[in-house]
N, C-alpha and C positions, 0 to 999 in steps of 0.2 A: 492604410493602417493608421489609425484605428479602422476606418472603413472608407478611406479616401479613393481607393481604386481596387476594390476587393474582388471584383469578378469581371471577366472579359467583356460581357455585353454592357453592363451598367457603367463601365469606365468610358464607354462611347456616348453615354447619355447623362452628363454631369448634372443637368437640371433636376433629374429625378434621383440622383445618387445621395443617399444618406451617409453622413460621415461619422457622427457620434450621437449617442443618446445619453442623457443624464436624468437621474431621478433622485431627489433628496428632500428631506424635511427642511423647509425654508429656515435658514438660521436666524432671521429676525422676525419670523412669524411662525412659530412651531406648531400652530394649528393648521398649517397649510403645507402642501407638497408642491415642489417645483418640478415640472417635467419639461425637458428641452430636447428638441431634435434638430440637428444641423444638417444642411444639405448644400450641394454645389461646392465641391472641394477645391482646394488649392487656387483660390481666387487671387490673382495678381491685382493689387489695388489700382494700378494705373492702366487697366485694361479697357480704355475707351476707344472709340465713342460709344460702342455697344456694351455698356457696363452690365454686370451680373444682376439677375433678377429671378424671382420665382417664376415657374412656368404656369401660364394660363391653362395649359392642357394637361396638368398634372394634379391628381388628387393626393394631397399630403394628409397623413393621419398619425395620431398618437393613440395607442390602444392600452387599455388597462384590464387586467384579469384579477378578480377578487374571490374566485371560488376554487382556485387550486387545480383547474383542469386545462389551463393554458389556452382557453378560448377567450375571445373578446367579450367582456361584459359592458365596457364603456369605451366608446371611440370619440375622439375629437377630430373633426374633418375641417380642412382648410382648402378653400377654393379661391384662386386669385384672378383678378381682372386688370389688364394693363390698358391705359388710355394713351393716345398720341394727340397732344393739344395742337401742335403745328406740324402738318405733314409736308411743309415746304422746306424744312431744315433738317440737316443731319445731326444737329446738336442735341445732346442729352439735356442741357439747360441753356437758356438764352440770356441768363443773368444770374445774379446771386440768389441762392435758395436760403432764405432766412427763416421761413416757417415751413412746416410740413405741407401746407396747402398752397404754397407759393405758385403763382401762374408761370413763373420762370422755369419751373421744372416741367420739361416737355413730355416726360414719360412716367407719370405717376402710377402707382399700383394700389389697388384696394383688394380687400378680401372679406369673405364671410367665414364665420365659425359656427359649426353645428355640432351639437352633442347627440350621439346615437347610443341608446341603450339596447342591449341585445339579450335575447333569451334563446338558449339552444342554438346559438349562431344565426338567429333570425332577428330582424329588426323588430323591437318591441315598442320603442318610442323614439321620436326624433324632435329635437328642440333647437331652433335657430337662436343661438346665443348673441350673435351680433352680425351686422352686415355693413358694407361701406366703410369698414375699418381701414385705416391708412397704414401703409408701409412707408418708412422714411426713405429718402434717396440714399444712394451709396455715398461714401465719403470721397468726393471728387478731389477736393483740395481746398486750401484756405480762401481762395477767391470765390469758388462756386458754393462751397458749404462752410462758411466762416465760423459757425458755431455748431459743430456737429453734435456736441453733447446735448444741446437744446433740441435739435431735430430728433435725436434718439429718445429723449424724455417725452416728447410729444407723441411718440408712437406707442408708449405704454398706456394701455386703455383698459378700463373696467367694463365688463359685460355682465350678462345675467348670471345668477347663481353664485354671486360673490367671487367670480373668477377674474383674474388679471391676465392680460395677453400682450405679447409683443411678437411681431414678425418683421425681420429686417436683417441688414448686414451687421456682423460682429467680427471681432478678431477670433481666430482659431485658438482655442485654449489647450488643445492637444499638443504634446511634444514627443518626438520620436526621431531616431536617426535612420531614416529610410535608406539613405545612400549606403550605409554600412550593413544593416541587417539583411538587405536583399543582395549583398555582394557575398554570396556563399555563407550566410549566417554569421557574419562577423560582428563582434561587439568591440568597438575601439578601445575601451579600457582594458580588454583582455586580448588585444591583438597579438601579443607575444606568444600566448598559449595556443593560438589558432593553428590548425594544420598547415596553413600557408601563412607563416609568421611575418608580422610587420611590427613596427614600434608601437607601444601603447600610446594612447592619446585620449583626450576628452571627446565625448560625443558631439555630434553636430545636429542641432534641431532643424529638421528639414522643413518644418511648417511655420516657423516663427514669423515670417513676413507675409503670411497669407491670411485671407479672410474667408468666411463662410456665410451662408444665410441661415438664420436662426428662427425657429418657431418655438416659443416659450409660453408656458402656462403656469400660473400660480393658482392652485385650486384648494378649497377647503378639504381637509382630509375626509370629512363626513360625506363629501360628494363621491368618494371613490371606494369606500369600504362596503362590504356586502350587506351590512345592516344599517348603514348610515351613522355608525358610531365613530368616536375618536378613541381608538384603543390605547390603553396605558400599560398593559401587560405585554412585554416583548415576547413572551412565550405563548401568547394566544394565536390561534390560527387566523383569526380575524385581522390581526395586525399586519399581515403580509399581502402585498399586491405585486403583480407582475406587470412589467411595462415593456413595450416595444413600439417602433415606428415603422411606417411603410410609405411607399410612394407608388401610385398606380397610374396607368395610362389607358385610354380607350382601346378596345380590342383592335380597331383598324383606324387608319389615318389616310386621308386623301387630300390632295391639293385643290382648294376651292379658288378658281380663277376670279370669281366675282369679289371674294374677300381678300384675295392676294395672299393667302396663307394656308397652311395645312389645318384641316379640321378633323377632329376625332369623331368616331362613330362606334356605337355598340356599348356593351357593358365595360366597366372598369376592370382592368387586369393588373394585378400586383407585379411590379418590376423590380422593386427594391425593398428590403427590410433590414432592420438592425435592432439589436438589444445590447448584449454583452460586447464590449470592445474586443476586436481581434478574432472573433469566432470564425467568420467566413474566411478571413485572411490566412490564418495559420492552422486551422483545424480541418476545414472542408477541402477535399482534393480539387484540383483545377477543373477537372471534367464535370464536377457536380456543382460548382459555384453558382452558375446561372440559374439552375433549377432550384437551388436553395433560396435564392432571392425571390422566387415566385411562389414559394410554399408557405403555408401558415406554420407557426411554431408548434402547434399541437401534433404535428406529424414528424417531429424531430427525432423520434426514436431511431429512425433509419441512419442518423448521423452519430449515434452514441458510440459506435465502434471506433470512430475517429477520435472521440474524446477519451475513451477508455485506453486507447493506445495511440497517443498523438505522435505524428511524424517527427515533430521537433524534439521530443524527448529521446527518440532514437538517434537523431542527428547530433545532438550535443556531445555525446561521448566520442563520436567519430571526428567532429570538427575540432574538439579540444581534447586531444589524446591524453589520457591519464588524469584528467580533471574530474571525471564523473564515473569512477569505477562502480560505485554502489547503484547508481542510476542505470548503468549499462546492464547490470545483472538482474534488475527488477523486471519480472515478467507477469505480474498480476495486473488485472484491470485497474486503471487509475480512478479509484473511488473518490479521491479528493477532488479531482477535476470534474468528475461527473456531478458531484454535489454543488460545486461552485457554479457550473455552467448550465446544468440541465434540470436539477431538481430543487436547488436551494439547500442550505445547510440545516440538517435536522437538529433537534434538541440534543444536548449532551455532548456535542463536539466542541463547542466554544461555550464556556460557562455563562449562563444568563442570556444567551443569544440563540436565535434561529431565524432563518428566512425560508423555511421549507414550504413548498407549495404542493407537495404530494408526489405520487409515483409517476405522473405523466412527465416524460423527459422532453423539455422544451427550452429553447434559448430565449430567456426573458431576463431583463434586469429585475431582480427581486428586492423589494424595499420593505423593510420592517418599519412601519410608520410610528411605532411606539418607542423606537430608539431616538432620543432627543438629539439635536445638533450638538456637536462637540465645540466647546469654547475655544480650544486651541487644536484645530484639526491636524492630524498626521497624514501626509499625502500618500503613505503606504497603506492607509485604511485598516481593514480588519486584521491583516497579518501583523500589524504593528500595535494591535490592541485598541484601535479606534473603530468601534463598531458602527459608527455613522458613515463609514466610507466603504468603497468597493471592496468585496462584492456585495455589500449591503447597499443596493442602489448604486449610484455613482455621482460623486460631486465634481464640480468643474476642475478643481485642482488635483484630484487624485492621480497619482503616478501609476496608471494602469499598466504601462509597458513593463516597468520594473517588477510590479507585483505578479503579472502574468508570466514573465520569464522565470522568476524564482519559483513560482508554483510548478511550472512545467519541469524545471530542473530538480524538483523533488522536495522543496522546502516544506510544503504543506502535507506531504504524505504521512508523517507521523501522527497527524490528527486522526486519521482513520486506520492507520496500520502502524502501531507503536514499535513493531519489530524492525521497521526501516530506519536506518540512520542516514540523514542527508549528507551528501558530499560537502566538504568544506567550501567548494566553489559555488554551491547553490545560493549561499547568502551573499555572495559577491556579484552575482550575475546582474548586469544592468547595461543599458545602451549608452550610459554616460551623459545623457542630455539633462539639462535643467530647464525649468519653466522660464524660458527667456521671452515668452510671448508678452504682448501688452497686458498690463495689470487688469485683473478681473475686478468687477464692481462688488461692493458690499450689498448692493440692492438689486432687485429684480430689474432686468433679466440676467444679472450676474456676469455674463460674458463681457469682456472688455470692448471698448469702442473699436471699430474697424480702422485699419491703417488707411491713410489717405493717399490718393493717387499722386498728387504733387509731391508729397513728402517721401515717396518711395524711391530708393536708389537701387539700380540694378545690381545683382550679385555678380560673382565671377565663377568661372569654371575652367577646367583644363582637360585636355585629351590624354594626358599622361597618367 
């Protein structure tokens, strides 16, 4: 949560596990869109000597749909290659890494970036945008990586078609109280109202000390729209794109004694996908989560029943007795959640705004590229009047947990059903966390520098 351990099988395969997807118009280059997909969740910074890295045996992809049918029109494919410079040492680095090409880094990674254009879900064109692109090392510590900001900057690279790319370790920008939410749906600020009452308290950000591995692209808008234009009218169909990310593995894998490692064979098979935050975590039932990860979004109609009647909306009145009487009585399909998660918001719901992609129900981040960046963003996004934030795409600082909880609690229902009056508790629902993660950057790739291994102090826990 967002998608750090969202399904049983992918939680056993963290290298292929997508954690968050972001899509927004670049704040300092509004003719560009930034697309970000994070993988490898909950990275403890001091996890040596085998530090975290992208998988050589994983195909990472970011997909864009621009025709409103939830099929891929443009895909960006990333394939990684890891080298071992000195096979006689166990060390990740044998001296200080002062440049991204330092020979002291014993396990450098490189990658290729390919753009694939599709027509009727068949490859129409394939363009190699870059190869031999460098990944920075992880942030080992002040002795090994004394100027990590410099190493990070060296990994921001320009490739063909005016695209900027970065792949490497960053700090996790998501914040959520995992320990409380999954303890029978508790929200610490509302502890006293819970069925099993405890004292109210602030939320605890469960991911603030962890890193992720980021794939980030900054792409001219005209490279992504259906007609190569840069739309200026937010109500135009051409202004909306759908975005999601996937990870795939070869269909079979066998241990190659000669190479001393497992080698994949056969076609690529999708094992992870992600678009809207929290979809697989709190919408899809446990028994269907693994299958959801393997399916394309254009088949998501089968999951609409869980969106139209989400389990969490039924649990809130039970877990917080007396706090949600109106929600408890509401028995119509949740058209508000269906619009946010599966179709986009049509014209007429929010004045001057839409990100509707059509009748095909599919989990995609829907971004209206004609909505300019907000000078002073509100982290509650569209529900707080900031149309440049989630569920219009998703920015790095958007507080998606609070927005999602309040939407499920019924706060957004009057937009589509004026007869419904939200319960007073709906506007107070929150997990109580603040963004205590490392500061994000004002520049691409926007996510903050990763925490360093040497600088990390262990946390504490208790069995009581």
